[in-house]
C-alpha positions in Angstrom: 24.0 -0.9 5.5 25.4 2.4 5.2 28.5 3.4 7.4 30.8 6.5 7.3 28.8 7.5 4.2 29.4 4.2 2.3 26.7 1.9 1.2 27.5 -1.9 1.0 25.5 -3.9 -1.6 26.0 -7.9 -1.5 26.4 -9.2 -5.2 24.5 -12.4 -5.0 25.9 -15.6 -6.5 23.8 -18.4 -8.1 26.0 -21.2 -6.4 26.1 -19.4 -3.2 29.3 -17.6 -1.7 31.5 -17.1 1.2 28.6 -15.7 3.3 24.8 -16.3 3.3 22.6 -13.6 2.2 20.1 -12.4 5.0 20.0 -16.3 6.1 18.3 -17.2 2.8 18.7 -19.3 -0.3 21.8 -17.6 -1.8 25.1 -16.1 -0.7 27.9 -13.6 -1.8 31.5 -13.1 -1.8 31.9 -9.5 -3.3 30.1 -6.3 -2.2 29.5 -3.3 -4.4 30.4 -0.3 -2.5 28.3 2.7 -3.4 28.7 6.5 -2.1 27.3 9.5 -3.3 28.8 11.4 -6.1 31.3 8.4 -6.7 31.7 5.6 -9.1 30.8 2.2 -7.5 33.7 -0.1 -6.3 33.9 -3.8 -6.1 35.2 -4.9 -2.7 35.5 -8.2 -0.6 34.8 -7.3 2.9 32.7 -4.8 4.8 32.7 -3.5 8.2 31.7 -6.1 10.8 28.3 -4.3 11.6 27.6 -4.3 7.9 28.1 -7.9 7.5 26.1 -8.8 10.7 23.1 -7.0 9.0 23.6 -8.5 5.7 24.1 -12.1 6.8 21.9 -12.6 10.1 18.9 -14.9 9.2 15.7 -12.9 9.0 12.8 -13.7 11.6 9.7 -15.4 10.5 6.6 -13.4 9.6 3.3 -14.4 10.9 4.7 -18.0 11.5 6.5 -18.0 7.9 10.1 -18.9 7.6 12.0 -16.6 5.4 14.7 -19.2 4.1 12.8 -19.4 1.0 10.5 -17.0 -1.0 7.0 -16.2 -0.2 4.3 -15.2 -1.9 1.7 -12.9 -0.6 -1.7 -12.8 -2.8 -3.4 -9.7 -3.3 -6.8 -9.2 -2.7 -8.3 -5.8 -3.9 -11.5 -5.4 -2.1 -11.8 -1.9 -4.3 -13.8 -1.0 -7.3 -11.0 1.3 -8.7 -7.9 -0.8 -8.3 -5.5 -0.2 -11.4 -5.5 -3.9 -12.5 -8.4 -5.7 -11.3 -11.0 -3.5 -9.6 -14.4 -4.6 -9.4 -13.8 -7.7 -11.3 -14.2 -10.3 -8.7 -15.9 -10.9 -5.4 -13.0 -10.3 -2.6 -14.1 -13.1 -0.5 -14.0 -15.7 -3.5 -10.8 -14.3 -4.8 -9.2 -14.8 -1.1 -10.1 -18.4 -1.1 -9.0 -18.8 -4.5 -5.7 -17.4 -3.8 -5.3 -19.6 -0.8 -6.0 -23.0 -3.4 -3.5 -21.3 -5.8 -0.7 -21.4 -3.3 -0.2 -18.4 -1.8 1.7 -18.2 1.4 -0.1 -15.2 2.8 -2.9 -12.6 1.6 -2.7 -9.0 1.6 -6.3 -7.5 1.6 -7.0 -3.8 1.1 -9.8 -1.7 0.6 -8.6 1.6 -0.7 -6.8 2.0 -3.8 -3.5 3.7 -3.9 -2.9 3.7 -7.7 -1.6 6.9 -9.1 -4.4 9.6 -8.8 -6.4 7.7 -6.4 -8.5 9.7 -3.9 -8.7 8.8 -0.3 -12.0 7.2 1.0 -13.8 7.3 4.2 -12.6 5.0 7.2 -16.3 3.3 7.2 -16.5 2.6 3.5 -12.9 1.0 3.8 -13.7 -0.9 6.6 -16.9 -2.3 4.9 -14.8 -3.5 1.9 -12.4 -5.4 3.5 -14.1 -7.4 6.4 -15.8 -9.9 4.3 -12.7 -10.9 2.7 -10.8 -11.2 6.0 -13.5 -13.3 7.3 -13.5 -15.6 4.5 -9.7 -16.1 4.7 -9.4 -16.2 8.4 -8.0 -19.7 9.6 -6.8 -20.5 6.1 -3.7 -18.3 5.8 -2.0 -15.7 7.5 -3.6 -12.3 6.6 -2.2 -8.8 6.3 -4.2 -5.6 5.9 -3.2 -3.1 3.3 -4.1 0.1 4.7 -2.6 3.8 6.0 -5.2 4.1 8.8 -5.1 3.1 12.4 -8.9 2.9 12.7 -9.0 0.6 9.6 -6.2 -1.5 10.9 -7.8 -1.8 14.3 -11.0 -3.3 12.9 -9.0 -5.7 10.5 -7.0 -7.0 13.2 -9.9 -7.6 15.4 -11.5 -9.5 12.5 -8.3 -12.0 12.0 -5.6 -9.9 10.1 -2.3 -10.5 12.0 -0.1 -7.7 10.3 -0.3 -4.4 8.6 1.1 -3.2 5.5 1.1 0.6 5.4 2.3 2.1 1.9 3.0 5.4 3.5 5.5 3.9 6.0 3.8 5.6 9.0 3.6 8.9 6.9 0.0 9.2 7.0 -1.6 8.5 10.4 0.2 9.3 13.3 -2.1 6.9 15.3 -1.2 3.7 13.2 2.6 3.2 14.8 1.3 3.1 18.2 -1.6 1.0 17.4 0.8 -1.5 15.7 3.0 -1.4 18.6 0.4 -2.0 21.0 -1.2 -5.0 19.2 2.3 -6.8 18.7 1.9 -7.5 15.2 4.5 -7.0 12.3 4.1 -4.3 9.9 5.6 -3.6 6.4 6.7 0.1 6.0 6.7 0.9 2.1 8.5 3.8 0.9 6.2 6.5 -1.0 7.0 10.0 -2.4 4.0 11.9 -1.7 0.3 10.6 -1.7 -1.5 8.7 -4.1 -3.3 11.5 -5.8 0.0 13.3 -6.8 3.0 11.1 -6.2 3.7 10.8 -10.1 3.6 14.6 -10.7 7.4 14.8 -11.5 8.9 12.9 -8.9 12.6 13.7 -8.0 15.7 12.2 -6.4 19.1 13.0 -5.9 20.1 9.2 -6.0 17.0 7.2 -5.9 18.6 4.1 -4.8 20.2 5.7 -1.8 17.7 8.1 -1.2 15.1 5.3 -0.5 17.5 3.3 1.8 18.1 6.5 3.9 14.2 7.0 3.9 13.5 3.6 4.9 16.3 3.5 7.5 14.6 6.6 8.9 11.1 4.8 8.9 12.5 1.8 10.8 14.2 4.1 13.3 10.8 5.9 13.9 9.0 2.7 14.3 11.6 1.3 16.6 11.2 4.6 18.9 7.3 3.9 18.9 7.8 0.6 20.6 7.8 -1.9 17.4 10.9 -4.2 17.7 13.1 -4.2 14.8 12.4 -8.2 14.4 8.6 -7.3 13.5 9.5 -4.8 10.5 9.4 -5.7 7.1 10.6 -3.0 4.3 9.1 -2.2 0.9 11.3 0.1 -1.3 7.8 1.2 -2.9 8.1 0.6 -6.8 5.7 3.0 -8.5 5.1 4.9 -5.6 6.4 8.3 -6.6 9.0 6.9 -9.1 9.5 7.2 -12.5 10.3 4.1 -14.8 13.8 4.8 -14.6 13.7 5.2 -10.7 12.1 1.7 -10.6 14.6 0.1 -12.7 17.6 1.7 -10.9 16.1 0.1 -7.4 15.4 -3.4 -9.2 18.7 -3.7 -10.5 20.3 -3.3 -7.0 17.4 -4.0 -4.6 20.0 -6.6 -2.7 21.4 -3.2 -1.3 18.2 -2.8 1.2 19.2 -6.1 3.0 21.6 -3.9 4.5 18.9 -2.6 6.7 18.4 -5.9 8.4 14.6 -6.3 7.9 13.1 -8.5 5.3 12.2 -7.3 1.9 8.7 -7.2 0.4 8.6 -6.3 -3.2 5.2 -5.2 -5.1 5.7 -4.8 -8.7 2.8 -7.1 -9.9 1.4 -5.6 -13.1 2.6 -2.1 -13.0 2.5 0.1 -15.7 6.1 0.4 -16.2 6.0 -3.5 -17.0 3.2 -2.9 -19.6 5.3 -0.1 -21.4 8.4 -2.2 -21.6 7.1 -5.4 -22.2 4.3 -4.3 -24.9 1.2 -5.3 -22.8 -1.2 -2.2 -22.7 -3.8 -4.3 -20.3 -2.7 -4.8 -16.7 -4.1 -8.2 -16.9 -1.5 -9.3 -19.5 1.5 -8.2 -17.3 2.1 -11.7 -15.8 5.2 -12.8 -17.5 6.8 -9.3 -17.1 6.0 -9.5 -13.4 7.1 -12.9 -13.2 10.4 -11.9 -14.9 11.1 -9.3 -12.2 10.2 -11.6 -9.4 12.5 -14.2 -10.7 15.4 -11.6 -10.7 14.6 -10.3 -7.3 14.5 -14.0 -5.9 17.9 -14.2 -7.4 18.8 -11.0 -5.1 17.3 -12.8 -2.1 14.1 -10.8 -1.9 11.7 -12.7 0.5 8.3 -11.8 0.1 6.7 -11.2 -3.5 3.1 -9.5 -3.6 1.8 -10.5 -6.7 -1.7 -11.0 -8.2 -1.1 -14.1 -10.1 -0.4 -16.5 -7.4 -0.8 -19.8 -9.5 1.8 -18.7 -12.2 4.3 -17.6 -9.7 4.1 -20.6 -7.6 5.1 -22.8 -10.4 7.8 -20.4 -11.5 9.1 -20.6 -7.8 8.9 -24.5 -7.8 11.2 -24.3 -11.1 13.7 -22.2 -9.3 13.8 -24.6 -6.6 14.5 -27.5 -8.9 17.5 -25.6 -10.6 18.9 -24.3 -7.2 21.4 -26.6 -5.7 20.2 -26.4 -2.1 16.5 -26.9 -3.0 15.3 -23.9 -0.8 14.1 -21.3 -3.4 10.6 -21.8 -3.4 10.3 -25.3 -1.7 
């Protein structure tokens, strides 16, 4: 949480700490105090309001407790997704990810990869409904859309959450729809639209700029009638961000616990993983994705949006075995 121009990042410890981090599986004893234009400082206390935001248990999402990491399986009902567009039947993939160990599914019908163009609402709805119907009753379902009309159709078909990559910047009708439906929402940070977002993105301080932008999105959602306990936040790795921006966020992602909401992370198979890890093909980037997921779990990130569910589920089981309280991934 930011207070008086200061931002406090909890520094998680492998073996717990003085305070529980977001009511989850790790803890902290010290914090990194960040301020624009100044060097970070390590401190051992923060204002009471900050500590409450950092330590309070996060509410369940779609009935899933967040005292351990959760896997959100990606179902791309799109022919042009950067990683797997058109390579599977979305309904069959939804059932596969259920069997692989996903905790919830995120079903989307419009690619938001860099350079992607908007598609028509009827086309997006037609793409996602078969997958939603196939997964309905098997796992909680999130619909990945920026559009109120698509969200409305998805919720009517059985989805229970909206994942908006625009953070309510794209469609003014989406916030009141979510508020009226009484469903949780994930608000992501993005700079610009998919078609142009990677055209020289700039920040003064990407870590803090994204924090402030997410705080503003949360405030706007609450003013629209969405309770804070139904909001999840996503810093938007790769959405209007360079490789350096992505890495800066991932190194200190625990800062965003100060917003008081569960954190969703979507890094799966992204281009910078391939560039750093030497994997040109998106389908070969699972090991790099898993490495970043493990690092994020160590920083208390609760929800991980991934393509390769079975491999990540195995990884979380190993983390749980090593974790002294047995929570992470159990």
